[in-house]
C-alpha positions as CSV (number, residue, x, y, z in Angstrom):
1,M,48.8,-28.5,-5.1
2,V,50.2,-29.4,-1.7
3,A,53.1,-30.9,-2.7
4,A,54.2,-28.1,-5.1
5,A,53.6,-25.8,-2.0
6,A,55.3,-27.9,0.2
7,S,58.7,-28.1,-2.4
8,A,58.1,-24.3,-2.5
9,Q,58.6,-24.3,1.2
10,R,61.7,-26.3,1.1
11,V,63.0,-23.7,-1.8
12,N,62.5,-21.0,-0.1
13,D,63.4,-21.9,3.2
14,V,66.7,-23.2,0.9
15,L,67.2,-19.7,-0.6
16,T,66.3,-17.4,1.8
17,P,69.5,-16.7,3.6
18,V,71.8,-17.6,0.2
19,V,69.9,-14.3,-1.7
20,S,70.0,-12.2,1.7
21,A,74.3,-13.2,1.5
22,E,73.5,-11.6,-2.1
23,G,72.6,-8.1,-0.7
24,L,69.1,-9.1,-2.3
25,V,65.3,-9.8,-1.1
26,L,63.6,-13.3,-1.8
27,E,60.2,-11.9,-2.9
28,E,58.7,-14.9,-3.8
29,V,59.3,-19.0,-4.8
30,R,56.9,-20.9,-7.0
31,V,57.2,-24.5,-8.1
32,R,54.8,-26.0,-10.6
33,R,54.5,-28.5,-13.4
34,S,54.9,-27.0,-17.1
35,G,54.8,-29.2,-19.9
36,G,55.4,-32.4,-18.0
37,R,58.5,-30.6,-16.2
38,V,58.6,-28.9,-13.0
39,L,59.7,-25.0,-13.2
40,V,61.1,-23.9,-10.1
41,E,60.7,-19.7,-10.2
42,V,62.8,-17.8,-7.7
43,L,61.7,-14.0,-7.5
44,V,64.3,-11.7,-6.6
45,G,64.2,-7.6,-5.3
46,Q,66.5,-5.5,-4.2
47,T,66.1,-3.8,0.0
48,E,64.8,-0.9,0.8
49,D,68.4,0.9,1.2
50,D,70.0,-0.8,-2.3
51,E,71.4,1.8,-4.4
52,R,72.6,-0.5,-6.6
53,E,71.1,-1.4,-9.8
54,L,69.8,-4.8,-10.4
55,D,71.2,-5.6,-13.5
56,L,72.0,-8.5,-15.5
57,D,75.1,-9.1,-13.8
58,R,73.3,-9.1,-9.9
59,I,70.5,-11.6,-11.8
60,A,73.5,-13.6,-12.8
61,D,75.4,-14.1,-10.1
62,V,72.5,-14.3,-7.8
63,T,71.4,-17.0,-10.4
64,R,74.8,-19.0,-9.8
65,A,74.2,-19.1,-5.9
66,V,70.7,-20.2,-6.1
67,S,71.5,-23.2,-8.3
68,D,74.6,-23.7,-6.6
69,A,72.4,-24.0,-3.2
70,L,69.9,-25.7,-4.6
71,D,71.9,-28.5,-5.9
72,A,73.8,-29.4,-2.7
73,S,70.5,-29.7,-0.9
74,D,68.5,-31.3,-2.9
75,P,64.7,-29.5,-2.2
76,V,62.4,-30.8,-5.2
77,A,62.5,-34.4,-6.0
78,G,63.7,-34.8,-9.5
79,E,64.8,-32.7,-12.8
80,Y,63.6,-29.0,-13.0
81,T,64.1,-26.2,-14.9
82,L,65.0,-22.8,-12.8
83,K,64.1,-19.6,-13.6
84,V,65.4,-17.0,-11.6
85,G,64.2,-13.1,-12.2
86,T,62.5,-10.0,-10.6
87,R,58.6,-9.3,-9.9
88,G,58.9,-7.0,-12.9
89,A,57.4,-3.3,-13.4
90,D,53.2,-4.2,-13.2
91,S,54.0,-6.2,-9.7
92,P,51.6,-4.6,-7.1
93,L,53.3,-2.7,-4.8
94,V,53.1,-4.7,-1.5
95,E,56.0,-4.0,0.7
96,R,56.7,-1.3,2.0
97,R,60.6,-1.4,0.6
98,H,58.9,-1.9,-2.7
99,F,57.4,2.1,-2.4
100,V,60.5,3.0,-1.4
101,R,61.7,1.8,-4.6
102,A,59.0,3.3,-6.6
103,V,59.5,7.4,-5.3
104,G,59.3,9.4,-8.5
105,R,57.5,7.1,-10.3
106,A,53.7,7.7,-11.2
107,V,51.2,5.0,-9.1
108,R,48.0,3.9,-9.0
109,V,47.1,3.6,-5.5
110,R,43.2,2.2,-4.4
111,R,42.4,2.5,-0.6
112,T,40.6,0.0,1.3
113,D,37.7,2.4,1.6
114,G,37.4,2.0,-2.4
115,T,38.5,5.2,-3.5
116,V,41.7,5.9,-6.0
117,L,44.2,7.5,-6.1
118,A,46.6,8.4,-8.8
119,G,49.3,10.9,-9.2
120,R,53.8,10.7,-8.5
121,L,54.8,8.8,-5.2
122,T,57.2,11.7,-3.5
123,G,57.9,9.8,-0.6
124,V,57.6,6.8,2.2
125,E,57.4,8.0,5.7
126,D,57.6,5.6,8.4
127,D,54.1,3.8,8.0
128,A,52.9,6.1,5.2
129,I,53.5,7.3,1.8
130,V,52.7,10.8,-0.2
131,V,51.3,10.6,-3.0
132,V,50.7,14.1,-5.0
133,P,47.5,13.5,-7.6
134,V,47.8,14.4,-11.1
135,T,44.6,14.3,-13.1
136,P,45.2,14.1,-16.9
137,G,44.6,17.8,-18.9
138,V,41.9,17.2,-21.5
139,K,42.2,18.3,-24.6
140,G,46.0,19.6,-24.7
141,R,45.5,21.3,-21.6
142,P,48.6,20.5,-19.1
143,P,47.6,17.9,-16.5
144,R,46.2,19.5,-13.0
145,V,48.0,18.6,-9.4
146,G,46.1,18.4,-6.8
147,T,48.4,18.8,-2.7
148,P,49.9,16.0,-1.8
149,V,48.2,13.2,0.1
150,T,49.1,11.0,2.9
151,I,48.1,7.5,2.9
152,V,48.6,4.9,6.0
153,L,50.3,1.8,4.2
154,D,47.2,-0.3,5.9
155,E,44.9,1.8,4.2
156,V,46.3,1.0,1.0
157,A,44.3,-2.0,-0.4
158,D,46.4,-2.0,-3.9
159,A,48.8,0.1,-5.3
160,R,51.1,-0.4,-8.5
161,V,53.2,1.6,-10.6
162,E,51.6,3.5,-13.8
163,V,53.3,3.1,-17.2
164,D,54.8,7.0,-18.3
165,M,54.7,7.4,-21.4
166,S,55.2,11.1,-21.4
167,G,58.8,11.2,-22.7
168,L,58.4,9.2,-25.4
169,G,57.3,10.1,-29.1
170,P,58.5,13.9,-30.8
171,D,59.5,16.5,-29.1
172,D,56.9,19.7,-29.9
173,D,59.4,21.6,-31.5
174,G,59.2,19.0,-34.2
175,G,62.5,18.1,-33.7
176,D,64.0,14.5,-34.7
177,D,66.5,13.5,-31.7
178,A,63.2,12.1,-29.5
179,G,64.2,9.7,-26.8
180,Q,68.1,10.7,-27.4
181,E,70.1,12.3,-24.4
182,S,71.7,15.4,-25.6
């Protein structure tokens, strides 16, 4: 396990400037054994002010740069499989930039005092987030929207984007164009 951690640190040291040169952030590096082979997982993300989409083309570009850098520096002994991707939609919001990228999304925030707040992340201000609490409606009633709550980032124990399925399914008018743009 210590060897894997040392390998991950070497890979991290090599790849941080490479990923940064591609306009992205190196989120995490994992080096582990998988099925008798070594797997090098590289997770990348967007900077706080990046307005471009992190699409397959950008992932392909950063994958080529990462592969070239690993080939040139050889921080992992022997053969390995390289996997480059993103943290994923269900990953915890940890850094300020994660919250900035999630503005407008439904979130669930657990504070350090144990209280939980579910609602819409409406903003990030300096070292705090603003969440508008939303309590789901019961028995067909509309959801109840509360007063915005400001939470200092140091008081966030855990936060995640909630999957919002409200826009899926048939329309209330019974139309068959659900999910299609007009």
